[in-house]
C-alpha positions in Angstrom: 0.0 0.0 0.0 1.3 3.4 -1.0 1.3 6.0 1.8 -1.2 8.8 1.3 1.3 11.6 0.9 3.3 13.4 -1.7 5.6 11.0 -3.4 8.8 12.8 -4.4 10.5 9.9 -6.2 9.2 6.6 -7.6 12.1 4.2 -7.7 11.4 1.4 -10.3 13.1 -2.0 -10.0 12.5 -4.9 -12.5 13.1 -8.2 -10.8 13.9 -11.5 -12.5 15.5 -14.4 -10.6 17.3 -12.1 -8.3 17.0 -13.9 -5.1 20.8 -13.7 -4.3 20.9 -9.9 -4.6 17.4 -8.7 -4.0 17.6 -8.0 -0.3 20.7 -5.9 -0.8 19.1 -4.0 -3.7 15.7 -3.3 -2.2 17.3 -2.7 1.2 19.5 0.1 -0.1 16.4 1.9 -1.5 14.5 1.4 1.8 17.4 3.0 3.7 17.3 6.2 1.6 17.4 9.3 3.8 14.7 10.8 1.5 11.5 9.7 3.1 8.8 10.5 0.5 9.6 7.8 -1.9 7.9 4.7 -3.3 9.7 1.6 -4.5 7.9 -0.3 -7.3 9.3 -3.7 -7.8 8.0 -5.7 -10.7 8.5 -9.5 -10.4 9.0 -10.4 -14.1 7.8 -14.0 -13.9 10.7 -15.1 -11.9 11.2 -18.9 -11.4 13.2 -18.6 -8.2 12.3 -17.3 -4.8 12.3 -13.6 -5.8 8.5 -13.0 -5.4 8.5 -14.5 -1.9 11.4 -12.3 -0.9 9.6 -9.2 -2.3 6.5 -10.0 -0.3 8.5 -10.3 2.9 10.3 -7.0 2.2 6.9 -5.4 1.5 5.7 -6.4 5.0 8.6 -4.4 6.6 8.7 -1.5 4.2 6.2 0.7 6.1 4.1 1.1 3.0 7.0 2.2 0.8 7.3 -0.9 -1.3 4.8 -1.7 -4.0 5.0 -5.2 -5.6 3.7 -5.9 -9.1 3.6 -9.7 -10.0 3.7 -10.2 -13.8 2.8 -13.7 -14.9 4.4 -13.0 -18.3 8.1 -12.4 -18.6 8.4 -9.0 -20.3 12.1 -8.2 -19.9 13.5 -5.2 -18.0 11.9 -2.8 -20.4 8.4 -4.3 -20.2 8.7 -4.7 -16.4 9.6 -1.0 -16.1 6.6 -0.1 -18.2 4.3 -1.7 -15.7 5.8 0.3 -12.9 5.7 3.6 -15.0 1.9 3.0 -15.4 1.3 3.3 -11.7 4.2 5.6 -10.5 3.1 8.6 -8.5 6.4 10.4 -7.9 7.4 13.8 -9.2 10.5 12.1 -10.4 11.3 8.7 -11.6 14.5 6.7 -10.6 15.7 3.3 -11.7 17.6 0.6 -9.8 18.5 -2.8 -11.1 18.0 -5.8 -8.8 21.6 -6.9 -8.7 22.9 -3.3 -7.9 22.6 -1.1 -4.9 22.7 2.6 -4.0 24.1 4.9 -1.3 21.7 6.1 1.4 22.0 9.8 0.4 21.4 9.2 -3.4 17.8 10.2 -3.9 17.8 13.1 -1.3 20.8 14.7 -3.0 19.4 14.2 -6.5 15.9 15.5 -5.5 17.3 18.5 -3.7 19.4 19.5 -6.7 16.5 19.0 -9.1 14.2 21.2 -7.0 16.7 23.8 -6.4 17.1 24.5 -10.1 14.0 22.9 -11.6 16.1 20.4 -13.5 14.3 17.9 -15.7 17.1 15.4 -15.2 19.8 15.1 -12.5 22.8 12.7 -12.9 25.3 11.3 -10.4 28.4 9.2 -10.3 28.5 5.4 -10.2 31.0 2.8 -9.3 31.6 -0.1 -11.7 32.7 -3.0 -9.6 34.1 -5.2 -12.3 36.6 -2.6 -13.4 37.1 -0.8 -10.1 36.1 2.4 -11.9 34.2 5.5 -10.7 32.4 7.4 -13.5 30.1 10.5 -14.0 28.9 11.3 -17.5 27.4 14.7 -16.9 30.2 17.2 -16.5 29.7 20.8 -15.1 30.2 22.0 -18.7 27.1 20.1 -19.9 24.7 21.0 -17.0 22.0 23.7 -17.1 19.6 24.6 -19.9 20.2 22.2 -22.8 21.1 23.3 -26.3 22.3 21.4 -29.4 25.9 21.3 -28.2 25.2 20.0 -24.7 22.6 17.4 -26.0 25.1 16.1 -28.6 27.9 15.8 -26.1 25.6 14.0 -23.6 24.4 11.5 -26.2 28.0 10.8 -27.4 29.4 10.4 -24.0 26.8 7.7 -23.1 25.4 6.8 -19.8 22.6 4.9 -18.0 19.1 5.5 -16.7 19.9 4.2 -13.3 22.4 6.9 -12.3 19.8 9.6 -12.8 16.3 10.9 -11.8 13.8 12.2 -14.4 10.7 14.4 -14.1 7.8 12.0 -14.5 6.3 14.3 -17.1 9.0 13.3 -19.5 7.4 9.9 -19.8 3.9 11.3 -20.4 2.1 13.4 -23.1 3.3 11.8 -25.3 3.5 8.6 -23.5 7.0 7.1 -23.5 7.6 3.4 -22.8 10.3 0.9 -23.3 10.6 -2.0 -25.7 9.6 -5.3 -24.2 11.9 -8.5 -24.1 14.8 -6.5 -25.4 18.5 -6.2 -24.7 19.7 -2.6 -25.1 16.1 -1.6 -24.2 17.1 1.7 -22.8 19.4 3.0 -25.6 16.7 4.8 -27.4 14.9 5.9 -24.2 17.9 7.8 -22.8 18.6 9.5 -26.1 15.0 10.5 -26.4 14.9 11.9 -22.8 18.1 14.0 -23.5 16.4 15.5 -26.5 13.1 16.1 -24.8 14.4 17.5 -21.5 15.0 21.2 -21.2 17.7 21.0 -18.5 20.1 18.7 -16.7 22.0 18.9 -13.5 24.6 16.8 -11.7 25.7 15.8 -8.2 29.4 14.9 -8.4 29.3 12.0 -5.9 29.4 8.2 -6.3 25.9 7.0 -5.3 25.2 4.0 -7.6 27.1 0.7 -7.4 26.9 -1.3 -10.6 27.5 -4.9 -9.8 27.8 -6.0 -13.6 26.7 -9.5 -12.6 27.5 -12.3 -15.1 23.9 -13.5 -15.2 22.3 -10.2 -16.2 20.3 -9.9 -19.5 22.7 -7.5 -20.9 25.3 -10.3 -20.9 23.2 -12.4 -23.2 25.7 -14.3 -25.4 23.3 -15.6 -28.0 24.6 -14.2 -31.3 21.2 -14.2 -33.1 19.4 -12.6 -30.2 22.1 -9.9 -29.8 22.0 -9.2 -33.6 18.3 -8.8 -33.5 18.5 -6.5 -30.5 21.2 -4.4 -32.1 19.1 -4.0 -35.3 15.9 -3.1 -33.2 17.9 -0.6 -31.0 19.2 1.1 -34.1 15.8 1.4 -35.6 14.3 2.6 -32.3 16.8 5.4 -31.7 16.0 6.7 -35.2 12.3 6.5 -34.8 12.3 8.3 -31.4 14.6 11.1 -32.5 14.3 12.1 -36.1 11.0 14.0 -35.7 12.4 16.6 -33.2 12.3 19.9 -34.8 16.0 20.5 -34.0 17.1 17.0 -35.1 19.4 18.3 -37.8 21.4 20.1 -35.0 22.0 16.8 -33.1 22.0 14.4 -36.0 25.7 13.8 -36.0 25.6 12.7 -32.3 22.5 10.5 -32.8 24.0 8.9 -35.9 27.3 8.3 -34.0 25.3 6.4 -31.4 23.5 4.3 -34.1 26.8 3.7 -35.9 28.3 2.2 -32.7 25.5 -0.3 -32.6 25.8 -0.9 -36.4 29.5 -1.7 -35.9 28.6 -4.3 -33.2 26.1 -5.9 -35.5 28.5 -5.9 -38.5 31.2 -7.7 -36.4 28.7 -10.2 -35.1 27.7 -11.2 -38.7 31.2 -11.3 -40.0 32.5 -13.3 -37.0 29.9 -15.9 -37.5 30.5 -16.1 -41.2 34.3 -16.4 -40.7 33.9 -19.0 -38.0 31.8 -21.3 -40.2 34.2 -20.8 -43.1 37.0 -21.8 -40.8 35.2 -24.8 -39.6 34.5 -25.9 -43.2 38.2 -25.7 -43.9 39.7 -27.4 -40.9 37.0 -29.4 -39.2 36.2 -32.9 -40.4 32.9 -32.7 -38.6 31.5 -29.9 -40.8 27.8 -30.3 -41.6 25.9 -30.0 -44.8 24.0 -27.0 -43.7 27.0 -24.8 -43.3 26.4 -23.0 -46.6 22.8 -22.3 -45.6 24.0 -20.9 -42.3 26.5 -18.6 -44.1 23.7 -17.5 -46.4 21.5 -16.6 -43.4 24.2 -14.5 -41.8 25.0 -12.8 -45.1 21.3 -12.0 -45.4 21.4 -10.5 -41.8 24.4 -8.5 -42.7 22.6 -7.1 -45.8 19.6 -6.2 -43.8 21.8 -4.4 -41.4 23.4 -2.4 -44.2 20.0 -1.6 -45.7 18.8 -0.3 -42.4 22.0 1.9 -42.0 21.5 3.3 -45.5 17.9 4.2 -44.6 18.5 6.0 -41.4 22.0 7.4 -41.5 22.7 10.4 -43.7 26.2 11.6 -42.8 29.1 9.7 -44.4 31.4 7.9 -41.9 34.3 10.1 -43.0 32.2 13.3 -42.3 31.0 12.3 -38.8 33.5 13.8 -36.4 32.4 11.6 -33.6 32.9 8.5 -35.7 36.3 9.7 -36.8 37.5 10.8 -33.4 36.1 8.0 -31.1 35.8 4.9 -33.1 38.6 2.3 -33.9 39.9 2.9 -37.5 39.8 -0.8 -38.2 36.1 -0.9 -37.2 35.5 2.0 -39.6 37.2 0.1 -42.5 35.2 -3.0 -41.7 31.9 -1.1 -41.9 32.9 0.5 -45.2 34.0 -2.8 -46.7 30.6 -4.7 -46.1 28.8 -2.0 -48.0 30.7 -2.4 -51.2 28.6 -5.1 -52.7 25.4 -4.4 -50.8 
């Protein structure tokens, strides 16, 4: 049950088979010094003990924890959508169920947001696997957003979970995430950076990213990852190209799409080369190897067609591509387009 009071921040947490880390994750939100928050946990058809743990946590949450039980597995994006539909906060925050946050995080972000009426406020995070502390929103980029700041923020990257967002950014028009997708937030964050009028920062490390091996973003199925790269490229374009100032940020948006395109190209070429190598050296090669090569070539061709449809700036003319991407990757992207 949600307390009958003003909710300053709705914290959204998708939960799928997270029984090992769930108490730590939810507990870190329950321990926030900001009192007027709600935590919306969506059990995404977990097959472990996650739902039972959530119900126990709800009983001791003093009304702060809302549990939504989805019988259908929707992926992180779809689970977040269910929470967005019922969220009552002025601002929205996101926490993943294998991560955790510092007690002061939402009080600090909320106070900064209210002080300057920011649409978005970002903070630093710690990436455990690399022993690395990062903040993507520098002082140079905070304040009222223009084409330069939006472009630099898009190019620098970042994550939903280190930030809070005014809830109105997700409404009128309604913004929701793609279901059952890897990279489900790539288009969302870019869209929010274009729609928001201002952004602030708090230069402290508040979010602890566990980068667990079992997370969906670590999905190692090449076909699934290819499909998600393709869909993310298309989604970024669809969500951004109708902004009236799109031409002013197009180079940055296209750079983001090109990064995904490069991943997709390398997935296709790697699978094709691996099968060719198997045919040459492996006595156990199968009769359908040529068919599999043809399928991956078709996927590669479809990727090239999509790139040609949504990318207008040549690779050589995009300063972000030239300054930030590996030269070999650029040459590989150029080479696959010669006969397609």
